[in-house]
C-alpha positions as CSV (number, residue, x, y, z in Angstrom):
1,M,256.1,19.6,-4.0
2,Q,259.3,21.7,-3.5
3,P,259.0,25.2,-2.2
4,F,259.9,28.1,-4.5
5,A,263.3,29.7,-4.2
6,E,263.6,32.6,-1.8
7,A,265.2,35.9,-2.9
8,A,267.9,37.5,-0.8
9,V,268.7,41.2,-1.5
10,L,272.4,41.7,-1.0
11,Q,275.2,44.1,-2.0
12,C,277.7,43.1,-4.7
13,P,281.2,42.9,-3.1
14,Y,282.7,44.4,-6.3
15,C,280.4,47.2,-7.6
16,G,278.3,47.8,-4.5
17,E,274.9,47.5,-6.3
18,Q,271.9,45.9,-4.6
19,V,271.3,42.5,-6.2
20,E,268.8,39.7,-5.8
21,V,270.1,36.2,-5.2
22,D,267.6,33.3,-5.5
23,V,268.3,30.5,-3.0
24,D,266.4,27.2,-2.6
25,P,265.2,26.9,1.0
26,I,265.8,23.1,0.9
27,G,269.3,21.7,0.4
28,A,272.6,21.0,2.1
29,T,273.2,22.6,5.4
30,H,276.2,24.5,3.9
31,E,276.6,25.3,0.3
32,R,279.0,27.4,-1.8
33,Y,278.9,28.2,-5.5
34,I,280.0,30.8,-8.0
35,E,277.6,33.2,-9.6
36,D,278.2,36.3,-11.7
37,C,276.9,39.8,-10.7
38,P,274.0,40.8,-13.1
39,V,275.3,44.4,-13.0
40,C,279.1,44.2,-13.3
41,C,279.5,40.6,-14.3
42,R,282.2,39.9,-11.7
43,P,282.1,36.4,-10.1
44,W,280.9,36.1,-6.5
45,T,281.2,33.3,-4.1
46,V,277.7,32.6,-2.8
47,H,277.7,31.1,0.7
48,V,274.4,29.5,1.8
49,A,273.7,28.3,5.4
50,R,270.5,26.5,6.1
51,A,269.2,25.8,9.7
52,E,265.6,24.5,10.0
53,E,263.4,27.2,8.5
54,A,266.1,29.9,8.3
55,V,268.4,30.4,5.2
56,G,271.4,32.7,5.5
57,V,273.1,34.0,2.3
58,T,276.4,36.0,2.0
59,L,278.4,37.1,-1.0
60,G,282.2,37.1,-1.1
61,R,284.7,38.1,-3.7
62,E,286.1,35.2,-5.7
63,D,289.6,36.6,-5.4
64,D,289.5,36.6,-1.6
């Protein structure tokens, strides 16, 4: 049985709104993918880092 996704509350790098990003706690050590902001629809680059039980998530602008 796979654990449920964890929600990280972050700030959109474009519009500054607080947004929730769902991340699976199990997966590659480092992961990067594109996801659109649910508020302003601009594309973020989502960076996920997993180490043992900890999951770190950051958002970057796609145009950076």
